[in-house]
C-alpha positions in Angstrom: 85.9 91.2 75.6 88.6 93.2 73.9 88.0 96.7 72.4 89.3 98.2 69.2 90.5 101.9 69.2 91.3 104.1 66.2 91.6 107.3 68.3 95.2 107.5 69.5 94.4 110.1 72.2 91.6 107.9 73.6 93.9 104.9 73.5 96.6 106.7 75.4 94.2 107.5 78.2 92.7 103.9 78.3 95.7 101.7 77.4 99.0 103.5 77.8 98.5 105.8 80.8 100.2 104.4 83.9 99.6 107.4 86.1 96.1 106.4 87.2 97.4 102.9 88.2 100.3 103.9 90.4 98.4 103.7 93.7 95.0 102.6 92.5 94.7 99.4 94.5 91.8 97.1 93.6 89.0 97.2 96.2 89.5 93.6 97.1 93.1 94.3 98.1 92.1 97.3 100.3 89.3 95.3 101.9 91.6 92.4 102.6 94.2 94.7 104.2 91.6 96.3 106.5 90.2 92.9 107.5 93.6 91.9 108.8 95.2 95.2 109.9 92.3 97.4 110.7 90.3 100.2 109.1 92.3 102.9 107.3 95.5 100.9 107.1 97.1 101.2 103.6 99.0 98.4 101.9 102.2 100.3 102.5 101.5 100.6 106.3 100.5 97.0 106.5 103.8 95.9 104.9 105.8 98.2 107.2 104.1 96.7 110.2 105.0 93.1 109.1 108.6 94.1 108.4 109.1 95.8 111.7 107.6 92.9 113.6 109.7 90.3 111.9 112.8 92.4 112.4 112.2 92.7 116.1 110.6 89.3 116.9 112.0 86.9 114.4 110.4 83.4 114.0 107.6 84.2 116.4 106.4 87.0 114.0 106.8 84.8 111.0 104.4 82.3 112.6 102.0 85.0 113.6 101.7 86.7 110.2 101.8 83.5 108.2 98.9 82.1 110.1 97.0 85.4 110.0 97.6 86.2 106.3 98.0 82.8 104.7 96.2 80.6 107.2 99.1 78.2 107.5 102.6 78.1 109.1 104.4 74.9 108.1 106.6 73.2 110.7 109.4 72.9 109.9 109.8 76.0 107.6 112.6 74.5 105.7 111.9 71.6 103.3 114.0 68.6 104.0 116.4 67.6 101.2 114.8 64.1 101.0 111.5 65.7 99.9 113.3 67.7 97.2 114.9 64.6 95.7 111.7 62.6 96.0 109.7 65.2 94.1 112.2 65.3 91.4 111.9 61.6 90.9 108.1 61.8 91.1 107.4 64.4 88.5 106.5 63.1 85.0 109.3 62.2 82.6 108.1 64.9 80.1 108.2 67.6 82.7 111.6 66.5 84.0 113.0 66.6 80.5 111.5 70.0 79.9 113.0 71.4 83.1 116.4 70.0 82.2 116.2 71.5 78.7 115.2 74.9 80.0 117.9 74.9 82.6 120.6 74.0 80.1 119.5 76.7 77.7 119.2 79.4 80.4 122.6 78.5 81.7 124.2 78.6 78.3 122.7 82.0 77.5 123.8 83.5 80.8 127.3 82.0 80.6 127.8 84.2 77.5 127.2 87.4 79.4 130.4 89.4 80.0 131.5 88.9 83.6 135.2 89.4 84.0 137.5 91.9 85.6 140.3 93.8 84.0 143.5 95.8 84.8 145.8 98.2 83.0 149.2 99.7 83.4 148.5 102.4 80.8 147.6 105.0 83.5 150.7 104.3 85.6 150.8 101.8 88.4 148.2 99.1 88.1 144.5 99.9 88.1 141.5 97.9 87.4 138.2 96.3 88.5 137.5 93.0 90.1 134.1 91.2 89.7 133.2 89.8 93.1 130.2 87.4 93.4 127.7 88.1 96.2 128.0 85.8 99.2 124.3 85.0 99.9 121.3 85.7 97.7 117.6 85.2 98.5 115.2 84.3 95.7 111.4 84.8 96.0 109.4 82.4 94.0 105.7 83.4 93.7 103.0 80.9 94.6 99.3 81.7 95.1 97.1 80.9 92.1 99.9 79.2 90.2 103.3 77.6 90.8 106.2 79.1 88.9 109.2 76.8 88.6 110.3 79.0 85.7 110.8 81.9 88.1 113.2 79.8 90.1 115.1 78.8 87.0 115.4 82.4 85.8 116.7 83.7 89.2 118.9 80.9 90.4 120.8 80.0 87.3 122.3 83.5 86.7 123.3 83.5 90.4 125.0 80.2 89.9 126.8 81.4 86.8 128.0 84.4 88.8 129.4 81.9 91.5 127.2 83.1 94.3 128.2 81.1 97.3 124.8 80.5 99.0 121.3 80.6 97.5 118.1 80.6 99.7 114.6 80.3 98.3 111.3 81.5 99.9 108.0 80.5 98.3 104.5 80.2 99.7 103.0 76.9 100.7 99.9 75.8 98.9 97.0 75.6 101.4 97.4 72.6 103.6 100.2 71.0 101.6 103.8 71.9 101.3 105.3 73.9 98.4 104.2 72.4 95.2 106.1 69.4 93.9 107.5 71.0 90.7 109.1 73.9 92.6 110.8 71.4 95.0 111.8 69.3 92.0 113.4 72.3 90.3 115.3 73.3 93.4 116.7 69.8 93.7 117.7 69.8 90.0 119.6 73.1 90.5 121.3 71.8 93.7 119.5 74.2 96.0 118.8 72.8 99.4 117.8 75.8 101.4 114.1 76.4 100.5 111.6 77.8 103.0 107.8 77.5 102.9 107.2 81.2 103.4 105.6 83.9 101.4 104.6 87.5 101.3 106.1 90.4 103.1 107.1 88.2 106.0 109.4 86.2 103.6 111.1 89.3 102.4 111.5 90.5 106.0 113.1 87.1 107.0 115.6 87.3 104.1 116.4 90.9 104.7 116.8 91.0 108.5 117.3 87.3 109.4 115.5 85.3 112.1 116.5 82.4 114.4 115.9 80.0 111.5 116.7 82.0 108.4 120.1 83.9 108.0 119.9 87.2 106.3 121.0 87.6 102.6 122.9 90.3 100.7 120.3 90.7 98.0 116.7 89.7 97.2 115.6 88.9 93.7 112.4 87.7 92.0 109.0 89.0 91.3 106.0 88.8 93.6 102.6 90.2 94.3 101.8 93.8 95.5 102.9 93.0 99.1 106.2 91.4 98.1 107.0 94.4 95.8 106.2 96.9 98.6 108.3 94.9 101.0 111.2 94.9 98.7 111.0 98.6 98.3 111.0 99.1 102.0 114.0 96.8 102.8 116.1 98.2 100.1 119.2 99.7 101.6 119.4 97.0 104.3 119.8 94.6 101.4 120.0 94.9 97.6 117.1 94.2 95.3 116.9 93.4 91.6 114.0 95.7 90.9 110.3 96.5 91.7 108.1 94.6 89.3 104.6 95.6 88.6 101.9 93.8 86.5 103.2 92.1 83.4 103.0 93.9 80.0 103.0 92.8 76.3 102.6 95.0 73.2 102.5 93.4 69.8 103.1 95.5 66.6 101.8 93.6 63.6 100.8 94.2 60.0 98.5 92.0 57.9 101.2 89.4 57.2 100.6 87.8 60.6 98.2 85.0 61.5 95.5 86.6 63.6 95.0 83.4 65.7 98.7 83.5 66.7 98.3 87.1 67.9 95.1 86.2 69.8 96.9 83.3 71.5 99.8 85.6 72.5 97.4 88.2 73.9 95.4 85.6 75.8 98.6 84.1 77.2 99.5 87.5 78.6 96.1 88.4 79.9 95.7 85.2 81.9 98.5 86.2 84.3 96.7 88.9 86.2 93.6 91.1 86.1 96.0 94.0 85.9 98.2 92.5 83.1 98.6 94.7 79.9 97.9 93.0 76.6 97.9 95.3 73.6 98.0 94.9 69.8 99.0 97.9 67.6 98.3 97.4 63.9 97.9 99.2 60.7 95.3 96.8 59.4 91.6 97.1 60.3 90.9 93.6 58.9 93.6 92.1 61.2 92.2 94.0 64.2 88.8 92.6 63.7 90.1 89.1 63.0 92.2 89.1 66.2 89.2 90.4 68.2 87.0 87.5 66.9 89.7 85.0 67.7 90.3 86.3 71.2 86.6 86.0 72.0 86.4 82.4 70.6 89.6 81.1 72.1 89.1 82.6 75.6 86.0 80.4 76.1 88.1 77.3 76.4 90.7 78.7 78.8 90.7 77.9 82.5 91.5 81.5 83.6 88.9 83.1 81.3 87.5 85.2 84.2 90.9 86.7 84.8 91.4 87.2 81.1 88.2 89.2 80.8 89.1 91.4 83.7 92.6 92.0 82.2 91.2 93.1 78.8 88.7 95.3 80.5 91.4 97.0 82.7 94.4 97.3 80.4 93.9 95.5 77.2 92.9 96.4 73.7 93.7 96.8 70.0 94.9 100.1 68.5 94.7 100.9 64.8 97.4 103.4 63.6 98.1 104.9 60.2 101.6 103.7 59.9 104.2 101.5 61.7 106.3 104.5 62.6 103.5 105.7 64.8 103.5 102.4 66.6 107.2 102.5 67.1 107.0 106.0 68.7 104.3 104.8 71.0 106.2 101.8 72.3 109.5 103.7 72.8 107.6 106.2 74.9 105.7 103.4 76.8 108.8 101.1 77.3 106.9 97.8 77.7 108.2 94.7 79.4 107.7 92.6 76.3 107.5 93.9 72.7 106.7 91.6 69.8 107.4 92.8 66.2 105.3 90.6 64.0 106.0 92.4 60.7 107.2 91.2 57.3 110.3 93.5 57.7 110.6 93.1 61.5 114.4 93.1 61.5 114.5 96.6 59.9 112.0 98.0 62.4 113.8 96.5 65.3 116.6 98.9 64.8 114.3 101.7 65.8 113.4 100.2 69.2 115.2 101.5 72.2 113.0 100.9 75.2 111.7 97.4 75.9 112.6 94.7 78.5 112.7 92.0 75.8 112.3 92.5 72.0 110.8 89.6 70.0 111.6 89.8 66.3 109.5 87.9 63.8 106.4 85.7 64.1 108.2 82.7 65.4 109.8 84.6 68.3 106.8 84.2 70.6 107.0 85.4 74.2 105.9 82.1 75.8 109.1 80.3 74.5 111.3 82.9 76.2 109.1 82.6 79.3 110.3 79.0 79.7 112.9 77.5 77.5 114.6 79.8 74.9 117.4 81.0 77.3 117.1 84.7 77.9 115.8 85.8 81.3 112.0 86.4 81.7 112.5 88.6 84.8 112.2 91.9 83.0 111.7 95.6 83.9 108.0 96.7 84.0 106.1 99.9 84.5 108.2 101.9 82.1 111.5 101.1 83.8 112.8 99.6 80.6 113.9 103.1 79.8 116.7 102.7 82.3 116.6 99.1 83.7 117.7 95.7 82.3 116.6 92.1 82.5 117.8 90.1 85.4 121.3 89.0 84.5 124.6 87.7 85.8 125.8 91.2 86.8 122.9 91.4 89.3 124.7 88.8 91.4 128.1 90.4 91.4 129.6 93.7 92.5 132.5 95.6 91.0 135.4 96.5 93.2 137.9 99.1 92.0 141.6 98.1 92.6 144.4 100.7 92.7 148.2 100.1 93.0 150.2 103.3 92.7 154.0 103.4 92.7 156.0 106.1 94.4 156.7 108.1 91.2 153.1 108.2 90.2 152.0 109.1 93.7 154.4 112.1 93.7 153.3 113.1 90.2 149.6 113.2 91.1 149.9 114.7 94.6 149.9 118.4 93.7 146.9 118.3 91.4 144.9 116.4 93.9 145.9 118.9 96.6 144.7 121.8 94.4 141.3 120.3 93.9 141.1 119.5 97.7 142.0 123.1 98.6 139.2 124.4 96.2 136.7 122.3 98.1 138.0 123.6 101.5 139.2 120.2 102.5 142.7 121.0 103.6 143.1 117.7 105.4 142.7 116.0 102.1 145.2 118.4 100.5 147.9 117.8 103.1 147.5 114.0 103.0 148.1 114.3 99.3 151.1 116.6 99.5 152.8 114.3 102.1 153.3 111.9 99.2 155.6 114.4 97.5 158.1 114.3 100.3 
């Protein structure tokens, strides 16, 4: 089920090379697109068609594409607030308590993030920056094979901490029933009342361009499937987006001090997400590698999504044996994984050498699944190597910085001639004369 590699070059080609995956869509995706849109139509072209149609035809196109792609178009699209509150009351006490705990910890964590403006008189006059919350944000909450209330928590709470005025949610309906109860319950708990039963590229189009029913937003956040990601990339510029998220990734670096069953459990938890999920162990111990492999095989048999797990390990999973931890550190800094777990007896020391990871988990008790749900940090993280330059979803994603400048007469005169000199050098004499006028 999961292979062990001791050849680093071979492992790079099999486990760590993303180039071959950039536009390598699975056959079932391509077949599905052609069944709906016609022979030779690519996923990018299919998404572009949906976006254009919704932009030009509004609700009528939402109904058309939802029925054609998802087989359902709920009426009404918006979920009435009474259903949200009923579902919050109807979920189990244990689940309700868990959601409340998660929301409190996520809110407390994000409230600690710097989010204040500043000004100074040290440069003359008064200059500074104001932090301005966005007016209206759209959150996409994935549906499909699993409901993800945690995705709503992770996207909505930072927006609320940032004081976003309006939050709208789009999430796919589940077959013949409305959006799953726990997502509705979570929306009610967070005080979000505008939640639409709408998924896929058509949901992104509705939030980006607006329809008769759904008003457009300033920014769209949240992960989704291939078509959601393509749609976000194509509407960017008309609206802001948080990022483009690919399949999830976890790398574990461990020595022989770690319990192999714990590592196996973490790898399986990652692999069950998606056939294209990346789940990799890098270790210096041959004994640990073999023990983890045995545990993965044994534990997978009892999991509901074992077929997905098997595909995931076949596509992008494995165990790599390296001669020393330094080699593992170099590999992960180059790869820049979404999640990086350091299960080492001196994990804190090695953590100082990590520069590229969406989230760094230090020590054997810092397991990824706790951060997925309740620890507090955001689980919406950069994927596909973008951790080299991108950050987790955070409060600043829901604000913008506005520069503020107040110059007095004396400072304006003092700066005018230098500004004019630079303007003349750029052959912008209109700029120069506008500056020199301030000297008079």
